[in-house]
C-alpha positions in Angstrom: 124.7 108.3 133.9 126.8 110.5 131.6 127.7 107.5 129.4 124.1 106.5 128.8 123.4 109.2 126.1 126.6 108.3 124.2 125.8 104.6 124.2 122.2 105.4 123.1 123.4 107.6 120.2 125.9 104.9 119.1 123.2 102.2 119.2 120.8 104.4 117.3 123.4 105.3 114.7 124.3 101.6 114.1 120.7 100.4 113.9 120.0 103.1 111.3 123.1 102.4 109.2 122.4 98.7 108.5 119.2 99.1 106.4 120.8 102.0 104.4 123.8 99.8 103.6 121.6 96.9 102.5 119.7 99.2 100.1 122.9 100.6 98.7 124.4 97.1 98.1 121.2 96.1 96.3 121.3 99.1 94.1 125.0 98.5 93.4 124.3 94.9 92.4 121.5 96.0 90.1 123.8 98.6 88.5 126.6 96.0 88.0 124.2 93.5 86.5 122.7 96.1 84.2 126.1 97.4 83.1 127.5 93.9 82.4 124.5 93.1 80.2 124.8 96.5 78.5 128.5 96.0 77.8 127.8 92.5 76.5 125.1 93.8 74.1 127.2 96.8 73.0 130.2 94.7 72.2 128.3 92.0 70.4 126.7 94.7 68.2 130.0 96.6 67.7 132.5 93.7 67.4 130.2 90.8 66.4 128.5 88.0 68.3 131.9 86.2 68.8 133.6 89.2 70.4 134.6 87.0 73.4 136.8 84.9 71.2 138.8 87.9 70.0 141.3 88.9 72.7 141.3 92.6 71.9 137.5 92.8 71.9 137.2 90.7 75.1 139.7 93.0 76.8 137.3 95.9 76.1 134.5 94.4 78.2 135.7 95.6 81.7 136.3 99.0 80.2 132.7 99.3 78.9 131.3 98.0 82.2 133.2 100.7 84.0 132.1 103.3 81.5 128.5 102.3 82.1 128.8 102.4 85.9 130.3 105.9 85.6 127.4 107.1 83.4 124.6 104.9 84.7 122.0 107.5 85.2 122.6 109.1 81.8 122.4 105.8 80.0 119.2 104.8 81.8 117.6 108.1 81.0 118.7 108.0 77.4 117.2 104.5 76.8 114.1 105.5 78.7 113.5 108.5 76.4 114.3 106.4 73.4 111.8 103.8 74.2 109.1 106.4 74.9 109.6 108.0 71.5 109.0 104.7 69.7 
C-alpha cells in the first residue's frame, strides 16, 4: 500500500509531461521555420538574391538563423510594432 501513492505520482507526472513537450516542440518548429525564412530574406536583401552561390554569404546563413533564435521575441515584437505603425 505504501508504493501506491508513489506510482500514482509518477503516472500523473508522466501524463502531464507529454502534452507540454508536444506544445514546446511545436513552438520550437515554428521558431525555426520563422528564423530560417527571416535569415533567407535578410541575406537576400543584404548580399543579393544569389547569396547562396557565394560561399562566404552562404556560410553566414546558420549564424543568422542562430541569431534570430536567440532574439526571437525581440524580432517578432519589432516587426509587429513596425507593421502597426504603417
